[in-house]
A tleap script that builds the chain and sets N, CA, C and O, in Angstrom:
source leaprc.protein.ff14SB
mol = sequence {
  NMET LEU GLU LYS LEU ARG GLU ILE ILE VAL
  ASN TYR VAL GLU ALA ASP PRO GLU ALA ILE
  VAL PRO GLU SER ARG PHE VAL GLU ASP LEU
  GLY PHE THR SER PHE ASP PHE MET SER MET
  LEU GLY GLU ILE GLU GLU ALA PHE ASP LEU
  GLU VAL GLU GLN ARG GLU ALA ALA GLY LEU
  ARG THR VAL GLY GLU ALA MET GLU TYR LEU
  SER ARG ILE SER CASP
}
set mol.1.N position { -6.164 -2.188 9.840 }
set mol.1.CA position { -7.167 -2.149 10.252 }
set mol.1.C position { -8.844 -2.196 9.681 }
set mol.1.O position { -9.901 -2.576 10.185 }
set mol.2.N position { -8.418 -1.543 8.245 }
set mol.2.CA position { -9.522 -3.184 7.267 }
set mol.2.C position { -9.292 -4.028 7.417 }
set mol.2.O position { -10.220 -4.618 7.970 }
set mol.3.N position { -7.967 -4.991 7.151 }
set mol.3.CA position { -8.698 -6.470 7.350 }
set mol.3.C position { -9.479 -6.440 8.305 }
set mol.3.O position { -10.641 -6.845 8.343 }
set mol.4.N position { -8.653 -5.793 9.384 }
set mol.4.CA position { -9.533 -6.840 10.099 }
set mol.4.C position { -11.101 -6.501 10.575 }
set mol.4.O position { -11.933 -7.188 11.167 }
set mol.5.N position { -11.121 -5.599 10.230 }
set mol.5.CA position { -12.802 -4.613 9.922 }
set mol.5.C position { -13.272 -6.050 9.309 }
set mol.5.O position { -14.038 -6.853 9.842 }
set mol.6.N position { -12.448 -6.192 7.732 }
set mol.6.CA position { -13.287 -7.541 7.121 }
set mol.6.C position { -13.713 -8.786 7.483 }
set mol.6.O position { -14.859 -9.236 7.465 }
set mol.7.N position { -12.575 -9.362 7.850 }
set mol.7.CA position { -12.984 -10.229 9.146 }
set mol.7.C position { -13.910 -10.390 9.892 }
set mol.7.O position { -14.459 -11.481 10.046 }
set mol.8.N position { -14.247 -9.310 10.491 }
set mol.8.CA position { -15.475 -9.566 11.409 }
set mol.8.C position { -16.427 -9.078 10.842 }
set mol.8.O position { -17.358 -9.396 11.582 }
set mol.9.N position { -17.031 -8.255 9.648 }
set mol.9.CA position { -17.750 -8.094 9.172 }
set mol.9.C position { -18.331 -9.112 8.487 }
set mol.9.O position { -19.514 -9.350 8.729 }
set mol.10.N position { -17.800 -9.709 7.750 }
set mol.10.CA position { -17.873 -11.146 7.032 }
set mol.10.C position { -18.911 -12.333 8.104 }
set mol.10.O position { -19.831 -13.084 7.781 }
set mol.11.N position { -18.435 -12.139 9.083 }
set mol.11.CA position { -19.218 -13.179 10.187 }
set mol.11.C position { -20.502 -12.618 10.255 }
set mol.11.O position { -21.350 -13.218 10.916 }
set mol.12.N position { -20.823 -11.460 9.626 }
set mol.12.CA position { -22.218 -10.778 9.784 }
set mol.12.C position { -22.862 -10.852 9.132 }
set mol.12.O position { -23.856 -11.457 9.533 }
set mol.13.N position { -22.940 -10.290 7.421 }
set mol.13.CA position { -23.292 -10.553 6.404 }
set mol.13.C position { -22.493 -11.321 5.645 }
set mol.13.O position { -21.327 -11.678 5.814 }
set mol.14.N position { -23.465 -11.583 4.564 }
set mol.14.CA position { -22.761 -12.314 3.101 }
set mol.14.C position { -22.221 -11.738 2.529 }
set mol.14.O position { -22.804 -11.499 1.471 }
set mol.15.N position { -20.205 -10.779 2.712 }
set mol.15.CA position { -20.263 -9.607 1.768 }
set mol.15.C position { -18.921 -10.667 1.630 }
set mol.15.O position { -18.487 -11.486 2.440 }
set mol.16.N position { -18.273 -10.160 -0.269 }
set mol.16.CA position { -17.047 -10.542 -0.131 }
set mol.16.C position { -16.283 -9.417 0.625 }
set mol.16.O position { -16.564 -8.218 0.620 }
set mol.17.N position { -15.134 -10.116 1.358 }
set mol.17.CA position { -14.015 -9.242 2.210 }
set mol.17.C position { -13.467 -8.212 1.269 }
set mol.17.O position { -13.030 -7.118 1.627 }
set mol.18.N position { -13.565 -8.957 -0.824 }
set mol.18.CA position { -12.592 -7.826 -1.063 }
set mol.18.C position { -13.505 -6.737 -1.364 }
set mol.18.O position { -12.950 -5.650 -1.204 }
set mol.19.N position { -14.775 -6.648 -1.763 }
set mol.19.CA position { -15.684 -5.269 -2.113 }
set mol.19.C position { -15.870 -4.589 -0.997 }
set mol.19.O position { -16.382 -3.469 -1.016 }
set mol.20.N position { -15.447 -5.226 0.188 }
set mol.20.CA position { -15.643 -4.270 1.467 }
set mol.20.C position { -13.892 -2.801 1.587 }
set mol.20.O position { -12.685 -2.792 1.831 }
set mol.21.N position { -15.219 -1.709 1.142 }
set mol.21.CA position { -13.761 -0.381 0.955 }
set mol.21.C position { -14.384 0.446 2.150 }
set mol.21.O position { -15.590 0.569 2.365 }
set mol.22.N position { -13.459 0.934 2.812 }
set mol.22.CA position { -13.760 2.233 3.140 }
set mol.22.C position { -15.396 3.019 3.098 }
set mol.22.O position { -15.936 3.487 4.101 }
set mol.23.N position { -16.051 3.025 1.578 }
set mol.23.CA position { -17.037 3.946 1.428 }
set mol.23.C position { -17.983 3.150 1.425 }
set mol.23.O position { -18.999 3.428 0.787 }
set mol.24.N position { -17.860 1.808 2.239 }
set mol.24.CA position { -19.103 0.611 2.046 }
set mol.24.C position { -19.677 1.104 3.641 }
set mol.24.O position { -19.171 1.229 4.757 }
set mol.25.N position { -21.118 1.307 2.984 }
set mol.25.CA position { -21.921 1.816 4.309 }
set mol.25.C position { -22.879 0.254 4.680 }
set mol.25.O position { -23.541 -0.570 4.050 }
set mol.26.N position { -22.598 0.416 5.599 }
set mol.26.CA position { -22.486 -0.646 6.865 }
set mol.26.C position { -24.445 -1.060 5.909 }
set mol.26.O position { -24.652 -1.760 4.918 }
set mol.27.N position { -25.609 -0.159 6.896 }
set mol.27.CA position { -27.088 -0.506 6.117 }
set mol.27.C position { -27.318 -1.133 5.112 }
set mol.27.O position { -27.695 -2.288 4.916 }
set mol.28.N position { -26.924 0.186 4.090 }
set mol.28.CA position { -27.056 -0.009 2.275 }
set mol.28.C position { -26.845 -0.258 1.318 }
set mol.28.O position { -27.436 -0.444 0.254 }
set mol.29.N position { -25.298 -0.276 1.950 }
set mol.29.CA position { -24.413 -2.022 1.043 }
set mol.29.C position { -23.998 -3.024 1.222 }
set mol.29.O position { -23.711 -3.971 0.490 }
set mol.30.N position { -23.919 -2.713 2.925 }
set mol.30.CA position { -23.765 -4.719 3.633 }
set mol.30.C position { -24.601 -4.657 4.011 }
set mol.30.O position { -24.404 -5.392 4.979 }
set mol.31.N position { -25.865 -4.256 4.132 }
set mol.31.CA position { -27.109 -5.664 4.294 }
set mol.31.C position { -27.478 -5.846 5.880 }
set mol.31.O position { -28.384 -6.514 6.378 }
set mol.32.N position { -26.458 -5.015 6.526 }
set mol.32.CA position { -26.458 -5.350 8.180 }
set mol.32.C position { -28.134 -5.051 8.466 }
set mol.32.O position { -28.930 -4.644 7.620 }
set mol.33.N position { -28.445 -5.385 9.959 }
set mol.33.CA position { -29.448 -5.019 10.494 }
set mol.33.C position { -28.994 -4.511 11.725 }
set mol.33.O position { -27.929 -4.915 12.191 }
set mol.34.N position { -29.852 -3.462 12.450 }
set mol.34.CA position { -29.295 -2.802 14.175 }
set mol.34.C position { -29.118 -4.148 14.438 }
set mol.34.O position { -28.845 -4.358 13.256 }
set mol.35.N position { -29.041 -5.122 14.876 }
set mol.35.CA position { -28.992 -6.265 15.699 }
set mol.35.C position { -27.525 -6.946 15.424 }
set mol.35.O position { -26.803 -7.369 16.327 }
set mol.36.N position { -27.137 -6.990 13.738 }
set mol.36.CA position { -26.060 -7.452 13.266 }
set mol.36.C position { -25.095 -6.085 13.838 }
set mol.36.O position { -24.011 -6.440 14.302 }
set mol.37.N position { -25.271 -5.082 13.851 }
set mol.37.CA position { -24.573 -3.800 13.785 }
set mol.37.C position { -24.034 -3.490 15.446 }
set mol.37.O position { -22.983 -2.858 15.557 }
set mol.38.N position { -24.683 -3.890 16.589 }
set mol.38.CA position { -24.748 -3.737 17.724 }
set mol.38.C position { -23.910 -5.057 18.016 }
set mol.38.O position { -23.213 -5.124 19.029 }
set mol.39.N position { -24.013 -6.346 16.897 }
set mol.39.CA position { -23.275 -6.675 17.732 }
set mol.39.C position { -21.644 -7.038 16.836 }
set mol.39.O position { -20.743 -7.647 17.414 }
set mol.40.N position { -21.560 -6.726 15.920 }
set mol.40.CA position { -20.206 -6.605 15.765 }
set mol.40.C position { -19.893 -5.880 16.236 }
set mol.40.O position { -18.723 -6.211 16.428 }
set mol.41.N position { -20.078 -4.498 16.891 }
set mol.41.CA position { -19.490 -3.912 17.900 }
set mol.41.C position { -18.662 -4.242 19.406 }
set mol.41.O position { -17.626 -3.885 19.967 }
set mol.42.N position { -19.990 -5.288 19.698 }
set mol.42.CA position { -19.115 -5.891 20.882 }
set mol.42.C position { -17.753 -7.258 20.829 }
set mol.42.O position { -16.991 -7.720 21.679 }
set mol.43.N position { -17.981 -7.514 19.422 }
set mol.43.CA position { -16.479 -8.209 18.517 }
set mol.43.C position { -15.880 -7.241 18.987 }
set mol.43.O position { -15.517 -7.081 20.152 }
set mol.44.N position { -15.699 -6.274 17.736 }
set mol.44.CA position { -14.676 -5.001 17.768 }
set mol.44.C position { -14.298 -5.287 19.495 }
set mol.44.O position { -13.376 -6.044 19.797 }
set mol.45.N position { -14.910 -4.771 20.263 }
set mol.45.CA position { -14.192 -4.202 21.623 }
set mol.45.C position { -13.519 -5.330 21.877 }
set mol.45.O position { -12.341 -5.261 22.226 }
set mol.46.N position { -14.176 -6.565 21.740 }
set mol.46.CA position { -13.020 -7.703 22.175 }
set mol.46.C position { -11.647 -7.608 21.073 }
set mol.46.O position { -10.564 -7.864 21.600 }
set mol.47.N position { -11.632 -7.323 19.860 }
set mol.47.CA position { -10.645 -7.664 19.045 }
set mol.47.C position { -9.521 -6.911 18.816 }
set mol.47.O position { -8.413 -7.145 18.334 }
set mol.48.N position { -10.278 -5.594 19.446 }
set mol.48.CA position { -9.340 -4.197 19.196 }
set mol.48.C position { -8.678 -4.123 20.892 }
set mol.48.O position { -7.568 -3.733 21.254 }
set mol.49.N position { -9.589 -4.545 21.544 }
set mol.49.CA position { -9.401 -4.152 23.553 }
set mol.49.C position { -9.627 -2.586 23.889 }
set mol.49.O position { -8.859 -1.713 24.291 }
set mol.50.N position { -10.958 -2.594 23.567 }
set mol.50.CA position { -11.534 -1.094 24.013 }
set mol.50.C position { -12.729 -1.272 24.053 }
set mol.50.O position { -13.387 -2.203 23.589 }
set mol.51.N position { -13.174 -0.020 24.838 }
set mol.51.CA position { -14.791 0.370 24.837 }
set mol.51.C position { -15.079 1.309 23.793 }
set mol.51.O position { -14.384 2.318 23.673 }
set mol.52.N position { -16.390 0.983 22.751 }
set mol.52.CA position { -17.146 1.742 22.063 }
set mol.52.C position { -18.194 2.378 23.080 }
set mol.52.O position { -18.387 1.913 24.204 }
set mol.53.N position { -18.605 3.078 22.756 }
set mol.53.CA position { -19.042 4.483 23.196 }
set mol.53.C position { -20.314 4.039 22.340 }
set mol.53.O position { -20.349 4.341 21.147 }
set mol.54.N position { -21.669 3.118 23.101 }
set mol.54.CA position { -23.015 3.125 21.585 }
set mol.54.C position { -23.302 4.320 21.193 }
set mol.54.O position { -23.290 4.374 19.963 }
set mol.55.N position { -23.594 5.456 21.763 }
set mol.55.CA position { -24.288 6.377 21.364 }
set mol.55.C position { -23.400 6.364 20.273 }
set mol.55.O position { -23.750 5.495 19.474 }
set mol.56.N position { -22.121 7.137 19.816 }
set mol.56.CA position { -21.375 7.658 19.359 }
set mol.56.C position { -21.489 6.337 18.031 }
set mol.56.O position { -21.521 6.583 16.825 }
set mol.57.N position { -21.529 5.184 18.551 }
set mol.57.CA position { -21.379 4.540 17.454 }
set mol.57.C position { -22.205 4.229 16.479 }
set mol.57.O position { -21.899 3.709 15.407 }
set mol.58.N position { -23.660 4.666 16.984 }
set mol.58.CA position { -24.752 4.248 15.973 }
set mol.58.C position { -24.694 5.546 15.142 }
set mol.58.O position { -25.287 5.392 14.075 }
set mol.59.N position { -24.215 6.661 15.280 }
set mol.59.CA position { -23.960 7.332 14.506 }
set mol.59.C position { -23.157 6.870 13.165 }
set mol.59.O position { -23.313 7.609 12.193 }
set mol.60.N position { -22.586 6.100 13.054 }
set mol.60.CA position { -21.248 5.745 12.252 }
set mol.60.C position { -22.039 4.848 11.230 }
set mol.60.O position { -22.915 4.098 11.660 }
set mol.61.N position { -21.799 4.897 10.109 }
set mol.61.CA position { -22.562 4.998 8.398 }
set mol.61.C position { -21.257 4.250 7.405 }
set mol.61.O position { -21.488 3.782 6.290 }
set mol.62.N position { -20.229 4.249 7.887 }
set mol.62.CA position { -19.476 3.584 6.691 }
set mol.62.C position { -18.313 3.121 7.217 }
set mol.62.O position { -17.891 3.859 8.107 }
set mol.63.N position { -17.388 1.813 6.911 }
set mol.63.CA position { -16.747 1.492 7.307 }
set mol.63.C position { -15.353 2.269 7.684 }
set mol.63.O position { -14.514 1.935 8.522 }
set mol.64.N position { -15.359 3.367 6.843 }
set mol.64.CA position { -14.190 4.369 7.024 }
set mol.64.C position { -14.251 5.240 8.252 }
set mol.64.O position { -13.265 5.547 8.922 }
set mol.65.N position { -15.802 5.704 8.550 }
set mol.65.CA position { -16.022 6.411 9.341 }
set mol.65.C position { -15.951 5.451 11.147 }
set mol.65.O position { -15.830 5.996 12.244 }
set mol.66.N position { -16.075 3.960 10.858 }
set mol.66.CA position { -15.647 3.234 11.434 }
set mol.66.C position { -14.188 2.758 12.429 }
set mol.66.O position { -13.863 2.355 13.546 }
set mol.67.N position { -13.494 3.259 10.713 }
set mol.67.CA position { -12.023 3.177 11.376 }
set mol.67.C position { -11.799 4.206 11.926 }
set mol.67.O position { -11.181 4.230 12.991 }
set mol.68.N position { -12.240 5.272 11.340 }
set mol.68.CA position { -11.482 6.725 11.801 }
set mol.68.C position { -12.145 6.937 13.254 }
set mol.68.O position { -11.715 7.759 14.063 }
set mol.69.N position { -13.276 6.069 13.486 }
set mol.69.CA position { -13.726 6.010 14.946 }
set mol.69.C position { -12.176 5.160 15.885 }
set mol.69.O position { -11.309 5.595 16.644 }
set mol.70.N position { -12.390 4.237 15.488 }
set mol.70.CA position { -11.875 3.821 16.064 }
set mol.70.C position { -10.092 4.176 16.401 }
set mol.70.O position { -9.374 4.206 17.401 }
set mol.71.N position { -9.959 4.364 15.179 }
set mol.71.CA position { -8.367 5.194 15.699 }
set mol.71.C position { -8.524 6.242 16.800 }
set mol.71.O position { -7.700 6.485 17.682 }
set mol.72.N position { -9.393 6.670 16.661 }
set mol.72.CA position { -9.457 7.846 17.804 }
set mol.72.C position { -9.568 7.551 19.595 }
set mol.72.O position { -9.065 8.045 20.604 }
set mol.73.N position { -10.439 6.561 19.303 }
set mol.73.CA position { -10.361 6.244 20.092 }
set mol.73.C position { -9.534 4.955 20.653 }
set mol.73.O position { -10.008 4.287 21.572 }
set mol.74.N position { -8.358 4.655 20.098 }
set mol.74.CA position { -7.276 3.450 20.611 }
set mol.74.C position { -6.105 4.493 20.735 }
set mol.74.O position { -5.109 3.935 21.197 }
set mol.75.N position { -5.930 5.640 20.510 }
set mol.75.CA position { -4.619 6.435 20.914 }
set mol.75.C position { -4.460 6.701 22.532 }
set mol.75.O position { -3.481 7.308 22.965 }
savepdb mol mol.pdb
quit
């Protein structure tokens, strides 16, 4: 899942895919704006074929939290 998230993340911010780790924070470390983040969520929904709850997703701060959330809702 991390590899797929890396592929999606680099579509929105300039980051070395190998430098994107579970501890990476979307805003502080990767430079996401709120618009970038919301746009990325739409792509994640398509890529993983699931529906992201916007309210819950707004609380995701790190790549690891996003992976945990996606794992939880894809079950």
